[in-house]
C-alpha positions as a printed Julia matrix, in Angstrom:
301×3 Matrix{Float64}:
  38.64  -87.63   63.23
  35.9   -86.93   65.02
  37.59  -83.57   65.9
  38.51  -83.08   61.66
  34.86  -83.44   61.3
  34.2   -80.85   64.11
  36.25  -78.22   62.79
  35.33  -78.61   58.94
  31.65  -78.04   60.43
  32.83  -75.25   62.04
  34.95  -74.02   59.06
  31.11  -74.5    56.96
  29.35  -72.33   59.37
  31.85  -69.63   59.13
  31.34  -69.61   55.45
  27.98  -69.11   55.4
  27.65  -66.87   57.82
  30.21  -64.85   55.48
  28.03  -65.01   52.41
  24.58  -64.05   54.62
  26.99  -60.84   55.65
  27.8   -60.19   52.31
  24.21  -60.82   50.76
  22.26  -58.95   53.31
  24.64  -56.32   54.12
  24.64  -55.14   50.06
  21.65  -53.58   50.26
  22.67  -51.23   53.14
  26.12  -50.02   51.78
  23.97  -48.84   48.5
  23.55  -45.25   47.63
  19.81  -44.63   48.3
  17.43  -44.61   45.12
  15.5   -42.04   43.72
  12.84  -41.03   41.6
  13.8   -38.85   38.77
  13.21  -36.76   35.89
  15.31  -36.98   32.42
  15.14  -33.39   31.22
  14.34  -33.49   27.54
  15.2   -31.48   24.1
  13.86  -27.77   23.91
  10.34  -28.66   21.97
  10.35  -25.71   19.14
   7.07  -25.54   16.42
   7.8   -24.84   12.86
   5.35  -23.58   10.15
   5.87  -22.43    6.53
   4.68  -19.35    5.68
   5.04  -16.52    2.26
   5.45  -13.0     2.73
   1.98  -11.5     1.01
   0.2    -8.19    0.9
  -2.22   -7.39    3.77
  -4.07   -5.62    1.27
  -4.77   -5.34   -2.61
  -6.8    -3.36   -4.36
  -6.76   -2.88   -8.0
  -6.23    0.74  -10.01
  -7.48    1.24  -13.97
  -4.95    3.19  -16.37
  -8.17    2.64  -18.45
 -10.46    5.25  -20.34
 -14.11    4.87  -19.11
 -15.43    5.55  -22.5
 -14.23    6.58  -25.97
 -13.98   10.15  -25.53
 -11.6    10.07  -22.65
  -8.14    9.92  -23.05
  -5.48    8.95  -20.44
  -3.34   12.38  -19.92
  -0.57   11.31  -17.65
   0.71    8.02  -16.07
   2.78    9.52  -13.32
   3.59    6.17  -11.11
   6.03    3.72  -12.32
   5.52   -0.3   -11.67
   6.89   -1.56   -8.37
   7.1     2.06   -7.11
   6.48    3.22   -3.2
   2.48    4.83   -3.11
   0.89    7.05   -0.29
  -2.99    7.1     0.07
  -4.23   10.29   -1.89
  -1.44   10.16   -4.62
  -2.21   10.8    -8.24
  -1.49    7.8    -9.82
  -3.3     8.82  -13.2
  -5.3    11.56  -15.13
  -7.38   11.5   -18.45
  -9.4    14.18  -19.7
 -12.65   14.05  -21.66
 -13.58   17.33  -23.72
 -16.49   18.89  -21.64
 -16.47   22.16  -23.17
 -20.27   22.24  -24.31
 -21.76   20.94  -21.38
 -19.14   23.54  -18.91
 -20.35   26.13  -20.96
 -24.3    25.53  -20.66
 -24.03   25.04  -17.25
 -22.22   27.9   -16.48
 -24.66   30.55  -18.35
 -27.25   28.64  -16.34
 -25.61   29.48  -12.86
 -25.37   33.24  -14.31
 -28.64   33.26  -15.2
 -29.56   31.96  -11.72
 -27.7    34.39  -10.22
 -29.55   37.39  -11.81
 -32.64   36.03  -11.1
 -31.42   36.28   -6.58
 -30.17   39.79   -7.4
 -33.68   41.07   -9.04
 -35.16   39.38   -6.13
 -32.4    40.94   -3.33
 -33.21   44.48   -4.76
 -36.27   44.43   -2.7
 -35.82   46.08    0.29
 -39.19   44.71    1.63
 -40.04   41.11    0.27
 -43.24   39.81    0.03
 -43.54   36.14    0.46
 -44.04   34.97   -3.12
 -40.54   36.68   -3.51
 -39.18   34.56   -0.35
 -40.56   31.77   -1.94
 -38.56   32.32   -5.49
 -35.58   33.38   -3.62
 -34.97   30.06   -2.07
 -36.12   28.04   -5.35
 -33.06   30.2    -7.46
 -30.69   29.1    -4.17
 -31.59   25.28   -4.26
 -31.32   25.68   -7.86
 -27.82   27.39   -7.97
 -26.76   24.9    -5.51
 -27.88   22.18   -7.5
 -26.02   24.35  -10.74
 -22.64   24.5    -9.23
 -22.89   20.9    -7.95
 -23.13   19.77  -11.89
 -20.43   22.32  -12.45
 -18.29   20.39  -10.24
 -19.29   17.17  -11.89
 -18.64   18.18  -14.94
 -14.9    19.64  -14.3
 -14.3    16.35  -12.57
 -14.8    14.71  -15.6
 -13.04   16.39  -17.94
 -10.01   15.82  -15.66
 -10.67   12.51  -14.16
  -8.16   11.25  -11.31
  -7.38    8.16  -10.14
  -5.88    8.53   -6.92
  -4.22    5.36   -4.71
  -6.78    3.94   -2.28
  -3.81    3.02    0.39
  -0.52    3.23    0.61
   1.85    0.66   -0.62
   3.08   -0.76   -4.06
   2.27   -0.06   -7.45
   2.06   -3.32   -9.62
   1.35   -4.14  -13.42
   0.85   -7.27  -13.76
   1.85   -9.16  -17.31
  -1.41   -9.04  -18.1
  -1.67   -5.53  -17.98
  -3.66   -5.54  -14.56
  -2.84   -2.66  -12.15
  -2.96   -3.2    -8.81
  -1.48   -1.15   -4.73
  -0.33   -3.85   -2.62
  -0.61   -3.14    0.92
   2.03   -3.94    3.44
   3.83   -6.91    3.49
   3.0    -9.4     5.61
   3.61  -13.01    6.45
   0.66  -15.51    5.94
   1.12  -19.15    7.24
  -1.88  -21.71    7.79
  -2.01  -24.08   10.59
  -4.12  -26.89   11.05
  -6.35  -27.48   14.12
  -4.32  -29.39   16.36
  -1.69  -26.66   16.83
  -3.56  -24.14   16.34
  -3.02  -23.25   20.2
   0.74  -22.93   19.64
  -0.22  -19.56   17.2
  -0.62  -16.5    20.15
  -1.2   -13.54   19.08
   1.01  -10.85   20.15
   4.14  -13.84   20.87
   7.17  -13.11   19.52
   8.42  -15.88   16.75
  11.91  -15.98   14.94
  11.09  -15.71   11.18
  13.82  -17.72    8.69
  14.51  -16.14    5.34
  14.72  -18.21    2.59
  18.76  -17.31    2.56
  18.73  -18.86    6.32
  18.69  -15.28    8.17
  17.05  -14.97   11.04
  14.75  -11.8    11.99
  12.14  -10.94   14.92
   8.39  -11.36   14.03
   5.06  -11.26   15.66
   2.5   -13.33   15.48
  -0.36  -10.47   14.75
  -3.76  -12.28   13.31
  -5.06  -15.88   13.36
  -8.52  -16.88   11.97
 -11.62  -18.06   13.83
 -12.96  -19.08   11.21
 -11.33  -22.15    9.34
 -10.81  -21.89    5.41
 -11.01  -25.72    4.92
 -12.76  -27.95    6.97
 -12.7   -31.07    5.47
 -11.13  -34.47    7.14
  -8.85  -31.34    9.05
  -9.39  -28.12    9.71
  -6.87  -25.19    8.52
  -6.55  -21.9     9.86
  -4.92  -18.72    8.74
  -2.12  -16.68   10.6
  -0.06  -13.32    9.99
   3.15  -12.5    11.01
   4.46   -9.37   10.93
   8.36   -8.24   10.97
  10.04   -4.55   11.49
  12.23   -5.69    8.35
  10.54   -5.36    5.01
  10.41   -8.83    3.2
   9.8    -9.11   -0.69
   6.46  -10.39   -1.59
   6.59  -14.24   -2.42
   9.31  -14.75   -0.42
   8.6   -18.18    1.6
  10.12  -18.35    4.84
  10.01  -20.06    8.03
   8.25  -19.79   11.14
   9.77  -21.15   14.28
   8.13  -20.17   17.97
  10.53  -19.4    20.32
  11.21  -22.28   23.08
  10.59  -21.46   26.24
  13.56  -23.24   27.36
  14.02  -26.96   29.24
  10.69  -28.13   30.8
  11.35  -29.14   34.53
   8.37  -30.68   36.24
   7.44  -28.28   39.32
   7.82  -31.44   41.29
  11.76  -31.15   41.16
  11.88  -27.56   42.09
  12.79  -26.29   45.57
  12.46  -23.12   46.74
  11.45  -21.67   43.35
  14.85  -21.77   41.68
  16.91  -25.2    42.72
  17.0   -28.53   41.35
  19.33  -31.47   42.57
  21.16  -33.49   39.24
  21.39  -36.76   40.04
  25.32  -38.16   38.85
  26.8   -41.08   39.69
  24.19  -41.67   42.53
  24.73  -39.09   44.63
  22.59  -35.34   43.99
  24.31  -32.62   43.14
  22.51  -28.87   43.78
  22.35  -26.7    41.15
  20.32  -23.59   41.35
  18.85  -22.28   38.15
  16.96  -18.7    36.29
  13.69  -20.63   36.22
  10.28  -19.13   34.28
   7.08  -20.8    35.59
   4.54  -21.12   32.79
   1.33  -23.38   34.09
   2.6   -26.33   36.12
   5.98  -26.26   34.92
   9.5   -24.48   35.04
  11.48  -23.65   32.33
  15.5   -22.8    32.0
  17.58  -22.03   28.94
  21.14  -22.36   30.63
  22.73  -24.53   33.1
  21.17  -27.83   32.27
  21.25  -29.95   28.86
  19.02  -32.76   27.78
  19.51  -35.89   29.25
  20.31  -35.03   33.01
  18.44  -36.76   35.49
  16.81  -34.18   38.24
  15.83  -35.49   41.56
  11.99  -35.61   42.11
  10.4   -34.8    45.51
């Protein structure tokens, strides 16, 4: 009986030893623990905008007085024009005034000729000649103004597109640009010269560039808002609404996950896998657009 108890006691000791071995040994057989970073989806900022003219100048086809008439219209609605191009001509009969000034000019020229006949001019002659020459210049200037008034011409003040609205007002619209607005919390996302993607109202994407950003808000109530402009090589129609999409830098990778400027370690099934990436550094982080995806775990060092 005593031998049986000893045997049972021995078996129990062995079982306890096995349990302790398994409990203590398990931690030694596990893979080592790592501090990791989970790759997040690429962040993209979206803004809205509408195509407007960078300049807008009023022009008029209306006569300036009851004596003036519209002589010709040399532009059609929606037509492209260049700066200085003739848009309208007007006529006002200034024959009487022009003839009167021409007679005055003839008389002054005769007076100048008389003075110039004297080869030796006295002081009075010189003073009279200077006075006549001043009068001649003033008369010629008056004649030029009368001729312009008689045949007045309206030209395009800028290059752009001529448009006459439903109320009869005429304008020259400058180059089409995209005008957007941004609040104070996202103002730093608008960087002059930075490339963006413009999504047209049909879904087509074209390249654009931030070309201007206001320094002063147009609305500074509870939250301040600022205008900004985007330029594109493709001329978009006035009034088109678009989306403006900042180009993503790629997947963000903290500097502590990068070795030798181009190497990271992916953690899969508790095992490290070395991956060499094409990385771009911005600030204190790296970015890449390929060979990793959102949700990947990177080992931190």
